C-alpha positions, 0 to 999 in steps of 0.5 A, spaced: 551 089 482 555 083 484 557 082 491 564 083 489 562 090 487 558 092 493 560 087 499 556 091 504 550 090 500 547 097 502 542 100 497 545 107 496 539 110 492 536 114 498 543 117 499 543 120 492 540 127 491 535 126 485 531 131 482 524 132 486 519 136 483 511 136 482 512 139 475 509 134 470 512 132 464 506 132 460 503 139 460 496 138 459 496 145 456 488 145 453 486 144 460 491 148 465 491 154 461 484 156 462 486 155 470 491 160 469 487 165 465 482 165 471 488 166 476 490 172 473 483 175 472 482 174 480 489 177 481 487 183 477 494 182 474 493 187 468 491 192 473 497 190 478 502 191 472 499 198 471 500 200 478 507 197 479 510 200 473 507 207 475 513 212 474 517 208 469 518 210 462 512 208 457 511 204 451 505 204 448 503 199 442 496 202 439 492 196 437 489 197 430 482 195 431 480 188 427 472 188 425 467 185 429 464 180 424 466 173 425 470 168 429 478 170 429 482 166 424 489 165 424 491 172 421 488 175 427 491 170 432 498 171 429 497 179 430 494 179 437 500 174 439 505 178 436 502 185 440 502 181 446 509 179 446 511 186 444 507 189 450 510 183 455 517 184 453 517 191 454 514 191 460 519 186 463 524 190 460 522 195 465 517 200 461 510 201 463 507 198 457 499 199 457 495 196 452 488 197 450 485 193 445 479 195 440 474 194 435 472 197 428 465 196 429 462 201 423 462 200 415 461 195 410 464 189 413 458 189 418 453 192 414 454 187 409 452 181 414 446 184 416 444 185 408 446 178 407 441 176 413 436 180 409 437 177 402 436 170 405 429 173 408 427 176 401 427 183 404 430 189 401 435 193 406 432 199 403 425 198 405 428 197 413 428 204 417 435 207 417 435 207 425 432 200 425 438 197 420 443 201 424 440 198 431 441 191 428 448 193 426 450 195 433 447 189 436 451 184 431 458 188 432 457 187 439 455 180 439 462 179 435 466 183 440 464 179 446 466 173 442 472 175 439 474 178 446 474 171 449 478 168 443 483 173 444 484 172 451 484 165 451 491 166 447 494 169 453 493 176 450 493 181 456 490 188 456 485 192 458 479 187 456 474 190 461 475 197 458 477 196 450 475 201 445 469 200 440 469 205 434 461 205 435 461 207 443 458 214 444 465 217 446 468 214 440 463 216 435 463 223 438 471 223 438 471 221 430 466 227 429 470 232 433 476 230 428 472 230 422 470 237 424 477 239 424 478 238 417 471 242 416 474 248 420 481 248 417 478 249 410 481 242 407 474 239 406 470 240 399 465 236 395 467 234 388 465 230 383 470 225 381 471 218 379 472 213 385 472 205 385 465 204 386 461 197 388 455 196 384 453 190 389 454 194 395 452 201 392 458 205 395 465 208 394 470 204 396 477 206 399 483 203 396 484 199 402 477 195 401 480 193 394 483 187 392 486 185 385 484 178 382 484 175 375 478 177 371 476 176 363 474 183 360 472 184 353 477 188 349 476 192 343 479 196 338 475 202 336 476 207 330 475 215 332 475 219 325 479 225 325 475 231 323 480 236 324 488 235 323 493 238 327 496 244 324 503 241 324 501 234 321 501 233 314 495 228 314 494 223 308 489 224 303 482 220 305 479 218 311 484 218 317 482 214 324 485 214 331 485 207 334 484 206 341 484 200 345 480 199 351 478 193 356 472 197 358 467 197 352 461 200 356 465 206 358 465 208 350 459 212 351 462 217 356 468 218 352 470 225 351 477 225 349 483 221 347 490 221 350 497 221 347 504 221 349 508 227 345 514 224 346 512 217 342 512 216 335 506 215 331 505 211 324 500 212 319 497 205 316 493 205 310 488 199 309 485 197 303 478 196 305 472 194 300 469 201 301 476 204 299 482 206 303 482 208 310 488 210 314 489 209 321 494 212 326 497 208 332 504 208 336 510 206 332 512 202 338 506 198 338 504 197 331 506 190 330 503 188 337 496 192 335 496 188 328 497 181 332 493 182 338 487 185 333 488 179 329 489 183 323 493 181 316 499 185 316 500 184 309 494 188 308 496 194 312 501 199 309 506 203 313 505 210 310 510 215 314 511 216 322 510 223 325 513 225 332 507 225 337 508 233 339 505 234 332 499 231 334 497 237 338 490 240 336 487 234 332 480 233 333 476 227 332 468 225 332 465 220 337 464 214 334 457 214 335 456 221 332 450 221 327 448 214 328 440 212 328 437 213 335 443 217 338 440 224 336 445 229 338 447 226 344 454 225 341 455 231 337 461 233 340 468 234 339 473 229 341 480 232 342 487 229 343 490 231 349 497 230 351 498 225 357 504 222 360 500 216 363 500 214 355 505 208 355 508 203 350 506 197 354 500 196 351 494 198 346 495 203 341 499 209 344 492 212 344 488 212 350 480 212 350 479 218 355 472 217 359 473 223 365 467 220 369 470 213 369 478 213 370 483 217 375 488 218 369 482 220 365 479 225 370 486 228 371 487 230 364 481 232 363 481 237 369 488 239 367 485 242 360 478 244 361 476 244 369 471 240 372 465 242 367 462 237 362 464 231 365 458 226 364 454 222 368 452 215 365 451 210 370 447 210 376 449 207 383 447 200 381 451 201 374 445 202 370 445 207 364 441 213 366 435 214 362 438 220 358 444 216 355 441 214 348 442 207 345 444 204 352 439 207 357 437 201 362 443 197 360 447 195 366 454 194 367 454 188 372 449 184 376 447 185 383 451 179 384 457 182 380 456 178 374 457 181 367 451 185 365 448 187 358 452 194 357 459 191 354 455 187 349 450 193 347 456 197 346 460 192 342 454 191 338 452 199 336 460 200 335 459 194 329 453 197 326 456 204 326 462 201 322 467 203 328 469 197 331 476 195 328 477 188 332 475 185 338 477 180 343 478 178 350 483 178 355 485 175 362 488 181 367 488 183 374 482 187 376 480 191 382 474 187 386 471 189 393 474 185 398 467 184 401 463 182 396 468 179 391 465 182 385 468 187 380 468 194 381 467 200 376 470 207 376 464 212 377 464 219 377 460 221 383 459 227 388 463 225 394 467 229 400 474 230 399 480 232 403 485 236 399 492 233 399 495 240 397 491 244 403 495 248 408 496 244 415 497 250 420 499 245 425 505 244 421 507 252 419 502 252 413 506 246 409 502 242 404 498 236 407 502 231 402 508 234 404 507 234 411 505 226 411 511 225 406 516 228 411 513 225 417 514 218 414 522 219 414 521 220 421 518 214 423 522 207 424 519 202 419 520 195 420 522 192 416 526 198 413 523 197 406 516 199 408 518 206 408 519 206 401 512 203 400 508 207 404 512 213 401 510 212 394 503 211 396 502 217 399 506 221 394 502 219 388 495 218 392 489 222 390 485 227 394 482 223 400 475 221 399 471 221 406 464 219 404 460 213 403 453 212 401 452 207 406 447 207 413 452 204 418 457 209 421 459 216 423 455 221 419 459 227 416 456 232 420 456 238 416 451 243 413 451 246 406 447 252 404 442 250 399 443 256 395 450 257 394 453 250 396 458 253 402 459 249 408 457 252 415 463 253 419 460 254 426 464 252 432 457 253 436 454 248 432 460 243 432 460 243 439 452 242 439 453 236 435 459 233 439 455 234 445 449 230 442 453 224 439 457 223 446 450 223 449 446 219 444 451 216 439 451 218 432 444 216 431 442 223 434 445 226 427 439 222 424 434 223 429 434 230 431 431 236 427 437 240 424 434 246 428 437 242 435 444 243 432 443 250 428 440 253 434 437 260 433 443 263 429 441 259 423 435 257 419 434 250 418 430 251 411 436 254 408 441 248 409 442 241 407 444 236 412 449 231 409 447 224 410 453 220 407 457 216 412 465 217 414 469 212 410 471 207 416 478 208 415 477 215 418 474 212 424 480 207 425 485 213 423 482 217 428 483 212 434 490 216 436 485 221 438 479 218 442 483 212 445 490 215 446 489 222 447 482 222 451 485 216 456 491 220 457 495 215 454 502 218 451 501 220 444 504 219 439 504 211 440 511 208 440 508 202 435 503 201 430 503 193 428 499 190 423 499 186 417 503 189 411 496 191 407 495 196 412 500 201 408 494 203 404 489 202 410 490 203 417 497 206 417 496 211 412 489 213 414 492 214 421 498 218 418 493 222 414 488 224 420 494 226 424 498 230 420 492 233 417 490 235 424 496 235 428 502 236 423 505 230 425 505 222 425 501 218 430 506 213 431 514 213 432 515 206 429 511 201 425 512 194 424 508 189 419 507 182 419 506 178 412 500 173 411 499 166 413 499 161 408 499 153 408 505 148 409 505 148 401 505 156 401 498 156 398 493 162 401 488 159 406 481 158 403 475 153 405 474 151 398 482 148 398 480 145 405 487 148 408 484 153 413 488 152 420 483 155 425 487 157 431 481 155 436 483 148 434 490 148 435 489 151 442 483 146 443 488 140 441 495 143 443 494 149 447 495 156 446 503 156 448 504 152 442 501 157 438 505 162 441 511 159 440 510 158 433 508 165 432 515 167 436 519 162 432 517 164 425 519 169 420 513 173 421 516 179 417 515 175 411 509 171 408 510 164 412 507 157 413 503 153 418 500 146 418 499 140 422 507 138 421 509 145 423 505 145 429 508 138 430 515 140 430 513 146 435 510 141 440 516 137 440 520 144 441 516 146 446 517 139 449 524 140 450 524 146 453 519 144 458 524 138 459 529 143 461 525 147 466 523 140 469 530 139 470 531 145 473 526 145 478 528 138 480 535 140 481 533 146 485 529 143 490 530 145 497 535 151 494 536 157 499 541 163 500 545 159 504 548 155 499 549 160 494 557 161 492 560 167 490 562 168 482 570 168 484 569 162 488 566 158 483 569 152 478 571 155 471 565 151 468 560 155 472 563 161 471 563 160 463 555 158 464 554 165 467 558 168 462 554 165 457 548 168 461 551 175 460 551 174 453 544 172 452 542 178 456 544 183 451 542 178 445 535 177 448 534 185 450 536 187 443 532 182 440 526 184 443 527 191 442 528 189 435 522 185 435 526 179 432 522 174 436 525 168 432 532 170 434 529 170 442 526 163 441 531 160 437 537 162 441 534 160 447 532 153 445 539 152 442 542 154 449 537 150 453 538 144 448 545 144 447 549 148 452 545 146 458 542 139 456 547 136 452 553 139 455 552 143 462 547 138 465 550 132 462 557 134 465 554 136 472 549 130 473 554 126 477 555 132 481 548 134 483 546 127 484 552 124 488 556 130 491 555 132 498 551 138 500 556 141 502 561 140 496 563 147 493 562 144 486 555 142 488 553 148 491 556 152 485 552 148 480 546 149 484 547 157 484 548 157 477 541 153 476 538 158 480 540 164 476 538 160 469 531 159 472 531 166 474 533 168 467 530 163 463 523 164 466 523 171 465 526 171 458 521 166 455 515 169 459 513 174 453 512 168 449 510 162 453 506 166 458 502 160 461 508 155 461 513 160 465 507 162 470 506 154 471 514 153 472 515 160 476 509 158 481 511 151 482 518 153 485 515 160 488 507 158 490 503 164 492 496 167 491 500 174 489 505 171 485 506 171 478 512 171 473 509 176 469 510 181 475 517 181 474 522 184 470 528 181 466 534 180 472 540 185 471 546 181 470 552 183 474 558 185 470 563 180 474 559 175 470 563 177 463 570 173 462 572 173 455 578 169 456 575 164 460 569 163 455 574 163 449 578 157 453 571 153 454 570 154 447 576 150 446 574 145 451 568 144 448 571 142 441 576 137 444 570 134 448 566 133 442 572 128 439 572 124 446 565 123 446 565 121 439 570 116 440 566 113 446 560 113 442 564 108 437 565 104 443 558 103 445 556 102 438 561 096 437 559 094 444 566 094 447 563 098 452 556 099 455 556 106 458 561 112 458 563 110 465 566 104 463 571 108 459 578 111 461 580 114 454 587 117 453 586 124 449 592 126 445 593 133 444 598 136 439 596 143 439 599 148 445 592 152 445 588 146 447 593 144 452 593 150 455 585 150 455 585 143 458 589 146 464 585 145 471 580 141 467 577 135 470 578 131 463 574 125 466 568 129 468 568 133 462 568 126 458 563 123 463 568 117 463 571 114 470 578 116 468 581 120 462 589 121 461 591 127 457 597 126 453 601 131 449 603 129 442 599 127 435 597 120 438 597 113 434 595 113 427 588 109 428 586 114 434 579 117 433 579 124 430 574 129 427 576 133 421 574 140 424 578 139 430 585 138 428 590 136 433 586 132 438 586 124 437 583 119 442 584 112 444 578 109 448 581 104 453 577 100 459 577 103 466 581 100 471 579 099 478 572 097 482 565 100 480 563 104 485 556 102 488 553 109 488 556 113 482 558 107 478 564 110 476 570 105 476 576 107 480 582 104 483 580 108 489 574 104 490 575 100 497 580 104 500 575 108 505 574 102 510 568 105 513 565 105 506 569 099 502 564 099 496 565 107 494 569 111 491 572 116 496 568 122 493 562 118 494 564 115 501 565 122 504 558 124 501 555 118 504 558 120 511 555 127 511 549 124 509 549 119 515 551 124 520 545 128 519 541 122 521 
């Protein structure tokens, strides 16, 4: 600065009120976050929250238990962070939001890992004593519980980590037994033989939730079933007539017992001249051309005879294609009736469906509807191998232990061809059920299992049928997104009876006794109580270790009863958690919220609903929130083979958990969503801007105390407009958190902090904060608003940026007992709202855009170096803009040294913006001398004789500064 500009030569930098803070711009989150975790642990933060919230309205998010069988992945991180944001936000909105984390410790995911270990050692699991095997499963699960617990805590997830729930803890196992006994006692439990999805690799039935669908190549065959008895209503052609079926499971042909048709479809007789004479075939007319094409049959050789309505086929009987073949004996000498079924469609095949009641749900249903549950054949064992009593195919296997195709399909196709029953064959690629654990294809297999009847009466619901109770309760629940109501409704509406049993070793057993002579179930409350007591003291192993007499007592003869050794489906375990976690711990139930991935509509959401409806007549939850799946940046599913797996541990290690939390809260998590290096980088940049804003607030609030506070009525309009915006944000943030719309919270607050504050309010008030005297009303009002901004922004963002907001809060308000998380969202005074003022300042901000745009052109053209060198003339022709600018310091608004408002259109070459009509700007150079302190160029500089190098405002500020010594 020249001598002319600063004749006194004084350095005024020490008179400026520049920001002062120890808050670092570089976050260093990977190193700092563990320090905050240790502090919270020492502080007993979760326990203090429970104590401080006593008496408040509760909000209970009940944790769906992950499996304890490996390190957490990005889906786990998303799920747990979402839950933490929910719990923290509800707590800060004034609720008592307890959170008890839990783990699923039983079942196939754990057992499979131990079996894998045995396989690598060349050991057979079946050769290991059951109790030793169960002990290894328990130790394995506990080890991963410990690992996952630390990984979840590292994400900043707050909860009752010192007392989580484990489905394998003795009290939990006793609770599961107690819930199972309720189904035993209410009469809805029964043993039946039905086809269930079966894994020959894992040798167990699987629940729908344990099944995933992948493309699979299957054999396709078109098979002739010769008609032996024609329908009394149908005029069959002269000569042999064959019903043609199509199937993708050739191995099930030996189990065929019927053929299904649709009475509402039309069927056509086709004549084919073969070398051994004419044969006639019957197929659906709508599928005739497709049948000939896909079976690669020459349509020129096939002649249409006539068609008949499907209902006329009732009474038709066929022979099994293996009847009378060499080596079959009389095994296949039974009738194959045609049965009417609505599941037969015109979508594929021939219009006739091969029906093996032991190997398909629809097959089973139509058979039972016509003949009851008798005569359903059992053809393959638990390993998918044909039983010895099945001729031609004994010892053939459907799948290998590795899930590859076995010898059964080829053997059946070969025998069909030898018997002259194979019309055509091929292969098709289609979606097929696979085990989500072994990834091997499944089969449908008829096995004895334990079921809960979906039509059983529920006493707790006034005797309504079980299914009806569940469907009615679905209607009472808030589903987020709302479309999920229809999804689970349709699943429950059509689901078969609930299969509870599994033929495995690791889990809670079906603790019941069956009379050997007549198969009746023992229902005795005293026996039940003894079982529960033993499990509570010794765990579920007691069922296998203790003699039956310990449970049966003197009232029953142990020799007359069979002890069931199947284990419960793990979905029953987790479906019972509302009972042994919430109710048993005195936590309000039903829960306010269940939150899991969208696949849980067929898993935990449904098993919990069924368990609670069947025992209590109501849903266990009031709301259900779902999230989608995390894909890579290209929208692909993550897999090790693609090399696109993003590990949450790596993100935390490199960038910090708050970056991961910001990503979770900023994404459209309701849908499938993406993550990758570029997405993480964008979140790092977004975080940097938020941190910058907090640093600015801290720096400019240094030394602020209550004596500075200015009443709202005394504040300048600019400050009052910011308070109005805070009032609007208060409503928005609370509603968005209540709606679980976290993206709206983060995006709105980020936009507010970057645009409304950094680019507007802070930009304008920087001169006031740095240069005004401490006693200045304008500066005090600004600092008052900064204090309110600090209070609210730290609270509103605390549920998301739990580490950073703690650091920000303690930087300003240090203390051993302090924490931002002990706060609630501040209440907003009604006087902050001023709609008229807000409307006015929206106009002011529009006009400001034109002025700053004009000055940017001047800088770009190097006609000015900084905006303080300018003195724009602002032409305004619209009356509403003129009115809006009343009382506004236009120079301050534009961060110029001077500015002049002129009513009128302005010169033709003035700067304008198309979207702000009626405003034109002519940029001019400011006149006067440059203030040595604020650098504003004003004619008044030098008029104060004590400070000849300062503006009058700056002279007054320095005079006050000097007076303080």
